[in-house]
PDB file of N, CA, C and O in Angstrom:
ATOM      1  N   MET A   1      11.517 -22.445 -18.890  1.00  0.00           N
ATOM      2  CA  MET A   1      11.610 -23.883 -19.457  1.00  0.00           C
ATOM      3  C   MET A   1      10.371 -24.640 -19.162  1.00  0.00           C
ATOM      4  O   MET A   1       9.889 -24.720 -18.032  1.00  0.00           O
ATOM      5  N   LYS A   2       9.817 -25.253 -20.346  1.00  0.00           N
ATOM      6  CA  LYS A   2       8.571 -25.878 -20.275  1.00  0.00           C
ATOM      7  C   LYS A   2       8.743 -27.375 -19.644  1.00  0.00           C
ATOM      8  O   LYS A   2       9.739 -28.036 -19.938  1.00  0.00           O
ATOM      9  N   LYS A   3       7.900 -27.807 -18.907  1.00  0.00           N
ATOM     10  CA  LYS A   3       7.956 -29.268 -18.512  1.00  0.00           C
ATOM     11  C   LYS A   3       7.545 -30.187 -19.620  1.00  0.00           C
ATOM     12  O   LYS A   3       6.609 -29.964 -20.389  1.00  0.00           O
ATOM     13  N   THR A   4       8.353 -31.278 -19.637  1.00  0.00           N
ATOM     14  CA  THR A   4       8.031 -32.304 -20.651  1.00  0.00           C
ATOM     15  C   THR A   4       7.792 -33.696 -19.933  1.00  0.00           C
ATOM     16  O   THR A   4       8.330 -33.880 -18.841  1.00  0.00           O
ATOM     17  N   LYS A   5       7.053 -34.623 -20.469  1.00  0.00           N
ATOM     18  CA  LYS A   5       6.936 -35.819 -19.872  1.00  0.00           C
ATOM     19  C   LYS A   5       6.748 -36.797 -20.974  1.00  0.00           C
ATOM     20  O   LYS A   5       6.297 -36.502 -22.081  1.00  0.00           O
ATOM     21  N   THR A   6       7.149 -38.062 -20.570  1.00  0.00           N
ATOM     22  CA  THR A   6       6.963 -39.350 -21.601  1.00  0.00           C
ATOM     23  C   THR A   6       6.110 -40.305 -21.037  1.00  0.00           C
ATOM     24  O   THR A   6       6.184 -40.666 -19.863  1.00  0.00           O
ATOM     25  N   GLY A   7       5.133 -40.806 -22.025  1.00  0.00           N
ATOM     26  CA  GLY A   7       4.199 -41.815 -21.570  1.00  0.00           C
ATOM     27  C   GLY A   7       3.528 -42.504 -22.787  1.00  0.00           C
ATOM     28  O   GLY A   7       3.802 -42.253 -23.960  1.00  0.00           O
ATOM     29  N   ARG A   8       2.630 -43.390 -22.362  1.00  0.00           N
ATOM     30  CA  ARG A   8       1.996 -44.348 -23.377  1.00  0.00           C
ATOM     31  C   ARG A   8       0.636 -43.632 -23.756  1.00  0.00           C
ATOM     32  O   ARG A   8       0.092 -42.925 -22.908  1.00  0.00           O
ATOM     33  N   VAL A   9       0.066 -43.799 -25.024  1.00  0.00           N
ATOM     34  CA  VAL A   9      -1.329 -43.250 -25.192  1.00  0.00           C
ATOM     35  C   VAL A   9      -2.176 -44.413 -24.888  1.00  0.00           C
ATOM     36  O   VAL A   9      -2.010 -45.533 -25.371  1.00  0.00           O
ATOM     37  N   VAL A  10      -3.154 -44.053 -24.001  1.00  0.00           N
ATOM     38  CA  VAL A  10      -4.146 -45.026 -23.619  1.00  0.00           C
ATOM     39  C   VAL A  10      -5.559 -44.774 -24.354  1.00  0.00           C
ATOM     40  O   VAL A  10      -6.443 -45.630 -24.382  1.00  0.00           O
ATOM     41  N   SER A  11      -5.662 -43.586 -24.906  1.00  0.00           N
ATOM     42  CA  SER A  11      -7.043 -43.368 -25.669  1.00  0.00           C
ATOM     43  C   SER A  11      -6.679 -42.258 -26.734  1.00  0.00           C
ATOM     44  O   SER A  11      -5.970 -41.278 -26.503  1.00  0.00           O
ATOM     45  N   ASP A  12      -7.232 -42.546 -27.846  1.00  0.00           N
ATOM     46  CA  ASP A  12      -7.121 -41.507 -29.094  1.00  0.00           C
ATOM     47  C   ASP A  12      -8.526 -41.433 -29.655  1.00  0.00           C
ATOM     48  O   ASP A  12      -8.650 -41.284 -30.871  1.00  0.00           O
ATOM     49  N   ARG A  13      -9.610 -41.524 -28.869  1.00  0.00           N
ATOM     50  CA  ARG A  13     -10.939 -41.668 -29.337  1.00  0.00           C
ATOM     51  C   ARG A  13     -11.582 -40.255 -29.544  1.00  0.00           C
ATOM     52  O   ARG A  13     -12.608 -40.077 -30.200  1.00  0.00           O
ATOM     53  N   MET A  14     -10.827 -39.210 -28.874  1.00  0.00           N
ATOM     54  CA  MET A  14     -11.534 -37.895 -29.121  1.00  0.00           C
ATOM     55  C   MET A  14     -10.857 -37.142 -30.194  1.00  0.00           C
ATOM     56  O   MET A  14      -9.658 -37.336 -30.392  1.00  0.00           O
ATOM     57  N   THR A  15     -11.498 -36.335 -30.870  1.00  0.00           N
ATOM     58  CA  THR A  15     -10.743 -35.409 -32.037  1.00  0.00           C
ATOM     59  C   THR A  15      -9.849 -34.572 -31.581  1.00  0.00           C
ATOM     60  O   THR A  15     -10.103 -33.793 -30.662  1.00  0.00           O
ATOM     61  N   GLN A  16      -8.684 -34.640 -32.183  1.00  0.00           N
ATOM     62  CA  GLN A  16      -7.297 -33.783 -31.800  1.00  0.00           C
ATOM     63  C   GLN A  16      -7.078 -33.857 -30.219  1.00  0.00           C
ATOM     64  O   GLN A  16      -6.578 -32.887 -29.648  1.00  0.00           O
ATOM     65  N   THR A  17      -7.430 -34.944 -29.545  1.00  0.00           N
ATOM     66  CA  THR A  17      -7.104 -35.119 -28.088  1.00  0.00           C
ATOM     67  C   THR A  17      -6.475 -36.534 -27.889  1.00  0.00           C
ATOM     68  O   THR A  17      -7.010 -37.471 -28.482  1.00  0.00           O
ATOM     69  N   ILE A  18      -5.484 -36.745 -27.177  1.00  0.00           N
ATOM     70  CA  ILE A  18      -5.066 -37.952 -26.830  1.00  0.00           C
ATOM     71  C   ILE A  18      -4.822 -38.063 -25.163  1.00  0.00           C
ATOM     72  O   ILE A  18      -4.542 -37.079 -24.480  1.00  0.00           O
ATOM     73  N   VAL A  19      -4.963 -39.312 -24.671  1.00  0.00           N
ATOM     74  CA  VAL A  19      -4.913 -39.550 -23.184  1.00  0.00           C
ATOM     75  C   VAL A  19      -3.595 -40.280 -22.981  1.00  0.00           C
ATOM     76  O   VAL A  19      -3.396 -41.401 -23.450  1.00  0.00           O
ATOM     77  N   VAL A  20      -2.667 -39.577 -22.237  1.00  0.00           N
ATOM     78  CA  VAL A  20      -1.314 -40.210 -22.136  1.00  0.00           C
ATOM     79  C   VAL A  20      -1.199 -40.594 -20.656  1.00  0.00           C
ATOM     80  O   VAL A  20      -1.526 -39.728 -19.845  1.00  0.00           O
ATOM     81  N   ARG A  21      -0.762 -41.818 -20.187  1.00  0.00           N
ATOM     82  CA  ARG A  21      -0.513 -42.324 -18.994  1.00  0.00           C
ATOM     83  C   ARG A  21       1.231 -42.217 -18.700  1.00  0.00           C
ATOM     84  O   ARG A  21       2.103 -42.829 -19.316  1.00  0.00           O
ATOM     85  N   VAL A  22       1.382 -41.409 -17.758  1.00  0.00           N
ATOM     86  CA  VAL A  22       2.760 -41.191 -17.579  1.00  0.00           C
ATOM     87  C   VAL A  22       3.147 -42.164 -16.123  1.00  0.00           C
ATOM     88  O   VAL A  22       2.500 -42.015 -15.086  1.00  0.00           O
ATOM     89  N   GLU A  23       4.101 -42.992 -16.222  1.00  0.00           N
ATOM     90  CA  GLU A  23       4.366 -43.636 -14.949  1.00  0.00           C
ATOM     91  C   GLU A  23       5.773 -42.939 -14.286  1.00  0.00           C
ATOM     92  O   GLU A  23       6.648 -42.396 -14.961  1.00  0.00           O
ATOM     93  N   GLU A  24       5.781 -43.055 -13.097  1.00  0.00           N
ATOM     94  CA  GLU A  24       6.955 -42.620 -12.378  1.00  0.00           C
ATOM     95  C   GLU A  24       7.352 -43.573 -11.299  1.00  0.00           C
ATOM     96  O   GLU A  24       6.473 -44.017 -10.561  1.00  0.00           O
ATOM     97  N   HIS A  25       8.556 -43.915 -11.148  1.00  0.00           N
ATOM     98  CA  HIS A  25       9.154 -44.889 -10.197  1.00  0.00           C
ATOM     99  C   HIS A  25       9.761 -44.155  -9.139  1.00  0.00           C
ATOM    100  O   HIS A  25      10.646 -43.365  -9.468  1.00  0.00           O
ATOM    101  N   ARG A  26       9.448 -44.262  -7.865  1.00  0.00           N
ATOM    102  CA  ARG A  26      10.104 -43.678  -6.685  1.00  0.00           C
ATOM    103  C   ARG A  26      10.325 -44.613  -5.617  1.00  0.00           C
ATOM    104  O   ARG A  26       9.735 -45.688  -5.512  1.00  0.00           O
ATOM    105  N   LEU A  27      11.297 -44.115  -4.733  1.00  0.00           N
ATOM    106  CA  LEU A  27      11.660 -44.950  -3.653  1.00  0.00           C
ATOM    107  C   LEU A  27      10.670 -44.350  -2.327  1.00  0.00           C
ATOM    108  O   LEU A  27      10.692 -43.164  -2.000  1.00  0.00           O
ATOM    109  N   HIS A  28       9.983 -45.181  -1.780  1.00  0.00           N
ATOM    110  CA  HIS A  28       9.205 -44.691  -0.589  1.00  0.00           C
ATOM    111  C   HIS A  28      10.172 -44.241   0.453  1.00  0.00           C
ATOM    112  O   HIS A  28      11.112 -44.943   0.827  1.00  0.00           O
ATOM    113  N   PRO A  29       9.903 -43.004   0.928  1.00  0.00           N
ATOM    114  CA  PRO A  29      10.649 -42.342   2.009  1.00  0.00           C
ATOM    115  C   PRO A  29      11.100 -43.032   3.234  1.00  0.00           C
ATOM    116  O   PRO A  29      12.209 -42.934   3.759  1.00  0.00           O
ATOM    117  N   LEU A  30      10.010 -43.802   3.652  1.00  0.00           N
ATOM    118  CA  LEU A  30      10.128 -44.481   5.093  1.00  0.00           C
ATOM    119  C   LEU A  30      10.412 -45.882   4.849  1.00  0.00           C
ATOM    120  O   LEU A  30      11.313 -46.405   5.505  1.00  0.00           O
ATOM    121  N   TYR A  31       9.745 -46.581   3.971  1.00  0.00           N
ATOM    122  CA  TYR A  31       9.922 -48.203   3.931  1.00  0.00           C
ATOM    123  C   TYR A  31      10.953 -48.440   2.782  1.00  0.00           C
ATOM    124  O   TYR A  31      11.333 -49.598   2.610  1.00  0.00           O
ATOM    125  N   ARG A  32      11.465 -47.395   1.937  1.00  0.00           N
ATOM    126  CA  ARG A  32      12.620 -47.746   1.054  1.00  0.00           C
ATOM    127  C   ARG A  32      12.241 -48.918  -0.078  1.00  0.00           C
ATOM    128  O   ARG A  32      13.056 -49.728  -0.519  1.00  0.00           O
ATOM    129  N   LYS A  33      10.988 -48.846  -0.412  1.00  0.00           N
ATOM    130  CA  LYS A  33      10.423 -49.819  -1.489  1.00  0.00           C
ATOM    131  C   LYS A  33      10.120 -49.046  -2.597  1.00  0.00           C
ATOM    132  O   LYS A  33       9.618 -47.924  -2.537  1.00  0.00           O
ATOM    133  N   HIS A  34      10.479 -49.752  -3.801  1.00  0.00           N
ATOM    134  CA  HIS A  34      10.283 -49.118  -5.035  1.00  0.00           C
ATOM    135  C   HIS A  34       8.609 -48.990  -5.278  1.00  0.00           C
ATOM    136  O   HIS A  34       7.906 -49.997  -5.211  1.00  0.00           O
ATOM    137  N   VAL A  35       8.122 -47.841  -5.525  1.00  0.00           N
ATOM    138  CA  VAL A  35       6.817 -47.550  -5.791  1.00  0.00           C
ATOM    139  C   VAL A  35       6.547 -46.832  -7.189  1.00  0.00           C
ATOM    140  O   VAL A  35       7.151 -45.836  -7.588  1.00  0.00           O
ATOM    141  N   THR A  36       5.458 -47.562  -7.912  1.00  0.00           N
ATOM    142  CA  THR A  36       5.126 -46.971  -9.209  1.00  0.00           C
ATOM    143  C   THR A  36       3.906 -46.111  -9.051  1.00  0.00           C
ATOM    144  O   THR A  36       2.880 -46.557  -8.537  1.00  0.00           O
ATOM    145  N   GLN A  37       4.013 -44.874  -9.493  1.00  0.00           N
ATOM    146  CA  GLN A  37       2.992 -43.797  -9.441  1.00  0.00           C
ATOM    147  C   GLN A  37       2.552 -43.550 -10.983  1.00  0.00           C
ATOM    148  O   GLN A  37       3.404 -43.577 -11.871  1.00  0.00           O
ATOM    149  N   HIS A  38       1.366 -43.341 -11.222  1.00  0.00           N
ATOM    150  CA  HIS A  38       0.901 -42.952 -12.653  1.00  0.00           C
ATOM    151  C   HIS A  38      -0.110 -41.803 -12.441  1.00  0.00           C
ATOM    152  O   HIS A  38      -0.767 -41.551 -11.430  1.00  0.00           O
ATOM    153  N   ALA A  39      -0.082 -41.179 -13.605  1.00  0.00           N
ATOM    154  CA  ALA A  39      -1.061 -39.962 -13.995  1.00  0.00           C
ATOM    155  C   ALA A  39      -1.432 -40.123 -15.216  1.00  0.00           C
ATOM    156  O   ALA A  39      -0.768 -40.862 -15.943  1.00  0.00           O
ATOM    157  N   LYS A  40      -2.685 -39.397 -15.744  1.00  0.00           N
ATOM    158  CA  LYS A  40      -3.129 -39.444 -16.998  1.00  0.00           C
ATOM    159  C   LYS A  40      -3.227 -37.893 -17.332  1.00  0.00           C
ATOM    160  O   LYS A  40      -3.630 -37.068 -16.513  1.00  0.00           O
ATOM    161  N   PHE A  41      -2.837 -37.602 -18.552  1.00  0.00           N
ATOM    162  CA  PHE A  41      -2.811 -36.330 -19.018  1.00  0.00           C
ATOM    163  C   PHE A  41      -3.623 -36.246 -20.440  1.00  0.00           C
ATOM    164  O   PHE A  41      -3.487 -37.132 -21.283  1.00  0.00           O
ATOM    165  N   HIS A  42      -4.382 -35.239 -20.621  1.00  0.00           N
ATOM    166  CA  HIS A  42      -5.008 -34.904 -21.899  1.00  0.00           C
ATOM    167  C   HIS A  42      -4.013 -34.035 -22.561  1.00  0.00           C
ATOM    168  O   HIS A  42      -3.498 -33.052 -22.027  1.00  0.00           O
ATOM    169  N   ALA A  43      -3.755 -34.495 -23.863  1.00  0.00           N
ATOM    170  CA  ALA A  43      -2.863 -33.671 -24.666  1.00  0.00           C
ATOM    171  C   ALA A  43      -3.480 -33.309 -26.119  1.00  0.00           C
ATOM    172  O   ALA A  43      -4.359 -33.974 -26.666  1.00  0.00           O
ATOM    173  N   HIS A  44      -2.939 -32.264 -26.599  1.00  0.00           N
ATOM    174  CA  HIS A  44      -3.444 -31.878 -27.884  1.00  0.00           C
ATOM    175  C   HIS A  44      -2.674 -32.492 -28.923  1.00  0.00           C
ATOM    176  O   HIS A  44      -1.446 -32.446 -28.844  1.00  0.00           O
ATOM    177  N   ASP A  45      -3.290 -33.120 -29.985  1.00  0.00           N
ATOM    178  CA  ASP A  45      -2.806 -33.851 -31.057  1.00  0.00           C
ATOM    179  C   ASP A  45      -3.517 -33.300 -32.446  1.00  0.00           C
ATOM    180  O   ASP A  45      -4.453 -33.939 -32.927  1.00  0.00           O
ATOM    181  N   PRO A  46      -3.107 -32.265 -32.978  1.00  0.00           N
ATOM    182  CA  PRO A  46      -4.028 -31.634 -34.040  1.00  0.00           C
ATOM    183  C   PRO A  46      -3.784 -32.444 -35.303  1.00  0.00           C
ATOM    184  O   PRO A  46      -4.675 -32.352 -36.147  1.00  0.00           O
ATOM    185  N   GLN A  47      -2.690 -33.260 -35.607  1.00  0.00           N
ATOM    186  CA  GLN A  47      -2.622 -34.032 -36.885  1.00  0.00           C
ATOM    187  C   GLN A  47      -3.093 -35.503 -36.592  1.00  0.00           C
ATOM    188  O   GLN A  47      -3.050 -36.370 -37.465  1.00  0.00           O
ATOM    189  N   GLN A  48      -3.533 -35.731 -35.349  1.00  0.00           N
ATOM    190  CA  GLN A  48      -4.006 -37.119 -35.004  1.00  0.00           C
ATOM    191  C   GLN A  48      -3.090 -38.234 -35.417  1.00  0.00           C
ATOM    192  O   GLN A  48      -3.479 -39.224 -36.037  1.00  0.00           O
ATOM    193  N   GLU A  49      -1.800 -38.012 -35.024  1.00  0.00           N
ATOM    194  CA  GLU A  49      -0.693 -38.880 -35.523  1.00  0.00           C
ATOM    195  C   GLU A  49      -0.452 -40.071 -34.484  1.00  0.00           C
ATOM    196  O   GLU A  49      -0.007 -41.182 -34.773  1.00  0.00           O
ATOM    197  N   ALA A  50      -0.811 -39.646 -33.292  1.00  0.00           N
ATOM    198  CA  ALA A  50      -0.521 -40.750 -32.288  1.00  0.00           C
ATOM    199  C   ALA A  50      -1.672 -41.725 -32.056  1.00  0.00           C
ATOM    200  O   ALA A  50      -2.829 -41.308 -31.996  1.00  0.00           O
ATOM    201  N   LYS A  51      -1.381 -42.973 -31.930  1.00  0.00           N
ATOM    202  CA  LYS A  51      -2.384 -44.072 -31.667  1.00  0.00           C
ATOM    203  C   LYS A  51      -2.139 -44.819 -30.385  1.00  0.00           C
ATOM    204  O   LYS A  51      -1.077 -44.743 -29.765  1.00  0.00           O
ATOM    205  N   VAL A  52      -3.207 -45.570 -30.003  1.00  0.00           N
ATOM    206  CA  VAL A  52      -3.081 -46.350 -28.719  1.00  0.00           C
ATOM    207  C   VAL A  52      -1.901 -47.081 -28.760  1.00  0.00           C
ATOM    208  O   VAL A  52      -1.549 -47.637 -29.801  1.00  0.00           O
ATOM    209  N   GLY A  53      -1.109 -47.151 -27.502  1.00  0.00           N
ATOM    210  CA  GLY A  53       0.121 -47.850 -27.395  1.00  0.00           C
ATOM    211  C   GLY A  53       1.515 -47.247 -27.811  1.00  0.00           C
ATOM    212  O   GLY A  53       2.617 -47.764 -27.622  1.00  0.00           O
ATOM    213  N   ASP A  54       1.235 -46.048 -28.416  1.00  0.00           N
ATOM    214  CA  ASP A  54       2.543 -45.393 -28.856  1.00  0.00           C
ATOM    215  C   ASP A  54       3.116 -44.668 -27.633  1.00  0.00           C
ATOM    216  O   ASP A  54       2.386 -44.202 -26.758  1.00  0.00           O
ATOM    217  N   LEU A  55       4.428 -44.594 -27.609  1.00  0.00           N
ATOM    218  CA  LEU A  55       5.261 -43.924 -26.699  1.00  0.00           C
ATOM    219  C   LEU A  55       5.324 -42.589 -27.093  1.00  0.00           C
ATOM    220  O   LEU A  55       5.790 -42.376 -28.212  1.00  0.00           O
ATOM    221  N   VAL A  56       4.914 -41.531 -26.336  1.00  0.00           N
ATOM    222  CA  VAL A  56       5.134 -40.107 -26.843  1.00  0.00           C
ATOM    223  C   VAL A  56       5.709 -39.200 -25.918  1.00  0.00           C
ATOM    224  O   VAL A  56       5.967 -39.564 -24.770  1.00  0.00           O
ATOM    225  N   ARG A  57       5.944 -37.988 -26.341  1.00  0.00           N
ATOM    226  CA  ARG A  57       6.571 -36.887 -25.498  1.00  0.00           C
ATOM    227  C   ARG A  57       5.621 -35.840 -25.535  1.00  0.00           C
ATOM    228  O   ARG A  57       5.204 -35.482 -26.637  1.00  0.00           O
ATOM    229  N   ILE A  58       5.173 -35.238 -24.401  1.00  0.00           N
ATOM    230  CA  ILE A  58       4.300 -34.261 -24.345  1.00  0.00           C
ATOM    231  C   ILE A  58       4.905 -33.045 -23.581  1.00  0.00           C
ATOM    232  O   ILE A  58       5.855 -33.223 -22.819  1.00  0.00           O
ATOM    233  N   GLU A  59       4.376 -31.837 -23.775  1.00  0.00           N
ATOM    234  CA  GLU A  59       4.899 -30.609 -23.179  1.00  0.00           C
ATOM    235  C   GLU A  59       3.871 -29.750 -22.680  1.00  0.00           C
ATOM    236  O   GLU A  59       2.817 -29.616 -23.302  1.00  0.00           O
ATOM    237  N   GLU A  60       4.113 -29.120 -21.533  1.00  0.00           N
ATOM    238  CA  GLU A  60       2.938 -28.256 -21.115  1.00  0.00           C
ATOM    239  C   GLU A  60       2.837 -27.022 -21.937  1.00  0.00           C
ATOM    240  O   GLU A  60       3.796 -26.554 -22.551  1.00  0.00           O
ATOM    241  N   CYS A  61       1.704 -26.536 -21.927  1.00  0.00           N
ATOM    242  CA  CYS A  61       1.344 -25.306 -22.784  1.00  0.00           C
ATOM    243  C   CYS A  61       0.072 -24.517 -22.002  1.00  0.00           C
ATOM    244  O   CYS A  61      -0.350 -24.915 -20.916  1.00  0.00           O
ATOM    245  N   ARG A  62      -0.390 -23.532 -22.593  1.00  0.00           N
ATOM    246  CA  ARG A  62      -1.598 -22.756 -22.092  1.00  0.00           C
ATOM    247  C   ARG A  62      -2.758 -23.546 -22.201  1.00  0.00           C
ATOM    248  O   ARG A  62      -2.856 -24.328 -23.147  1.00  0.00           O
ATOM    249  N   PRO A  63      -3.680 -23.442 -21.330  1.00  0.00           N
ATOM    250  CA  PRO A  63      -4.908 -24.167 -21.232  1.00  0.00           C
ATOM    251  C   PRO A  63      -5.715 -24.019 -22.610  1.00  0.00           C
ATOM    252  O   PRO A  63      -6.152 -22.940 -23.009  1.00  0.00           O
ATOM    253  N   LEU A  64      -5.843 -25.101 -23.210  1.00  0.00           N
ATOM    254  CA  LEU A  64      -6.542 -25.320 -24.435  1.00  0.00           C
ATOM    255  C   LEU A  64      -8.115 -25.654 -24.323  1.00  0.00           C
ATOM    256  O   LEU A  64      -8.884 -25.401 -25.250  1.00  0.00           O
ATOM    257  N   SER A  65      -8.455 -26.135 -23.331  1.00  0.00           N
ATOM    258  CA  SER A  65      -9.806 -26.585 -22.861  1.00  0.00           C
ATOM    259  C   SER A  65      -9.860 -26.718 -21.383  1.00  0.00           C
ATOM    260  O   SER A  65      -8.956 -26.290 -20.666  1.00  0.00           O
ATOM    261  N   ARG A  66     -10.927 -27.316 -20.925  1.00  0.00           N
ATOM    262  CA  ARG A  66     -11.093 -27.472 -19.389  1.00  0.00           C
ATOM    263  C   ARG A  66     -10.107 -28.581 -18.922  1.00  0.00           C
ATOM    264  O   ARG A  66      -9.702 -28.574 -17.759  1.00  0.00           O
ATOM    265  N   THR A  67      -9.742 -29.462 -19.742  1.00  0.00           N
ATOM    266  CA  THR A  67      -8.833 -30.574 -19.273  1.00  0.00           C
ATOM    267  C   THR A  67      -7.503 -30.609 -19.960  1.00  0.00           C
ATOM    268  O   THR A  67      -6.588 -31.274 -19.476  1.00  0.00           O
ATOM    269  N   LYS A  68      -7.351 -29.911 -21.088  1.00  0.00           N
ATOM    270  CA  LYS A  68      -6.062 -30.051 -21.791  1.00  0.00           C
ATOM    271  C   LYS A  68      -5.226 -28.904 -21.519  1.00  0.00           C
ATOM    272  O   LYS A  68      -5.561 -27.756 -21.810  1.00  0.00           O
ATOM    273  N   ARG A  69      -3.953 -29.269 -20.866  1.00  0.00           N
ATOM    274  CA  ARG A  69      -2.907 -28.386 -20.644  1.00  0.00           C
ATOM    275  C   ARG A  69      -1.511 -28.776 -21.115  1.00  0.00           C
ATOM    276  O   ARG A  69      -0.491 -28.220 -20.709  1.00  0.00           O
ATOM    277  N   TRP A  70      -1.537 -29.836 -22.058  1.00  0.00           N
ATOM    278  CA  TRP A  70      -0.377 -30.295 -22.674  1.00  0.00           C
ATOM    279  C   TRP A  70      -0.573 -30.366 -24.046  1.00  0.00           C
ATOM    280  O   TRP A  70      -1.705 -30.252 -24.516  1.00  0.00           O
ATOM    281  N   ARG A  71       0.694 -30.595 -24.940  1.00  0.00           N
ATOM    282  CA  ARG A  71       0.571 -30.802 -26.219  1.00  0.00           C
ATOM    283  C   ARG A  71       1.473 -31.788 -26.704  1.00  0.00           C
ATOM    284  O   ARG A  71       2.537 -31.906 -26.097  1.00  0.00           O
ATOM    285  N   LEU A  72       1.215 -32.620 -27.818  1.00  0.00           N
ATOM    286  CA  LEU A  72       2.155 -33.527 -28.342  1.00  0.00           C
ATOM    287  C   LEU A  72       3.377 -32.870 -29.027  1.00  0.00           C
ATOM    288  O   LEU A  72       3.301 -31.953 -29.845  1.00  0.00           O
ATOM    289  N   VAL A  73       4.630 -33.517 -28.542  1.00  0.00           N
ATOM    290  CA  VAL A  73       5.696 -32.946 -29.193  1.00  0.00           C
ATOM    291  C   VAL A  73       6.244 -33.864 -30.329  1.00  0.00           C
ATOM    292  O   VAL A  73       6.599 -33.416 -31.420  1.00  0.00           O
ATOM    293  N   ASP A  74       6.285 -35.187 -29.989  1.00  0.00           N
ATOM    294  CA  ASP A  74       6.532 -36.127 -31.076  1.00  0.00           C
ATOM    295  C   ASP A  74       6.245 -37.509 -30.516  1.00  0.00           C
ATOM    296  O   ASP A  74       6.092 -37.721 -29.313  1.00  0.00           O
ATOM    297  N   VAL A  75       6.177 -38.511 -31.540  1.00  0.00           N
ATOM    298  CA  VAL A  75       6.025 -39.853 -31.250  1.00  0.00           C
ATOM    299  C   VAL A  75       7.402 -40.576 -31.144  1.00  0.00           C
ATOM    300  O   VAL A  75       8.108 -40.765 -32.134  1.00  0.00           O
ATOM    301  N   VAL A  76       7.739 -40.966 -29.895  1.00  0.00           N
ATOM    302  CA  VAL A  76       9.122 -41.550 -29.749  1.00  0.00           C
ATOM    303  C   VAL A  76       9.097 -42.994 -30.211  1.00  0.00           C
ATOM    304  O   VAL A  76      10.138 -43.396 -30.731  1.00  0.00           O
ATOM    305  N   GLU A  77       8.078 -43.846 -30.110  1.00  0.00           N
ATOM    306  CA  GLU A  77       8.048 -45.192 -30.535  1.00  0.00           C
ATOM    307  C   GLU A  77       6.584 -45.596 -30.927  1.00  0.00           C
ATOM    308  O   GLU A  77       5.652 -45.402 -30.146  1.00  0.00           O
ATOM    309  N   LYS A  78       6.413 -46.166 -32.163  1.00  0.00           N
ATOM    310  CA  LYS A  78       5.180 -46.727 -32.532  1.00  0.00           C
ATOM    311  C   LYS A  78       4.869 -48.013 -31.775  1.00  0.00           C
ATOM    312  O   LYS A  78       5.706 -48.824 -31.380  1.00  0.00           O
ATOM    313  N   ALA A  79       3.499 -48.086 -31.625  1.00  0.00           N
ATOM    314  CA  ALA A  79       3.057 -49.403 -31.191  1.00  0.00           C
ATOM    315  C   ALA A  79       3.242 -50.469 -32.142  1.00  0.00           C
ATOM    316  O   ALA A  79       3.343 -50.203 -33.339  1.00  0.00           O
ATOM    317  N   GLU A  80       3.297 -51.667 -31.711  1.00  0.00           N
ATOM    318  CA  GLU A  80       3.461 -53.024 -32.717  1.00  0.00           C
ATOM    319  C   GLU A  80       2.089 -53.201 -33.093  1.00  0.00           C
ATOM    320  O   GLU A  80       1.163 -53.033 -32.299  1.00  0.00           O
ATOM    321  N   GLY A  81       1.934 -53.561 -34.377  1.00  0.00           N
ATOM    322  CA  GLY A  81       0.713 -54.177 -34.910  1.00  0.00           C
ATOM    323  C   GLY A  81      -0.013 -53.055 -35.577  1.00  0.00           C
ATOM    324  O   GLY A  81      -1.094 -53.260 -36.128  1.00  0.00           O
TER     325      GLY A  81
END
């Protein structure tokens, strides 16, 4: 089973590549406070359909370049404007 993540596109300036910011909300184990963690992933977008601000779903795949290990599955929600 391949891992999937949902996040916002923060950059689409590269050819066939988008940068997706994935946020995760956790409870701190000791202090029991809600903490937001984020990570950025480079994803393959061959049709260049995702734009900055879109909510997208990405899926892990074989390494496509030095930094790309994810591919775009679908655009969940388009950005306004």
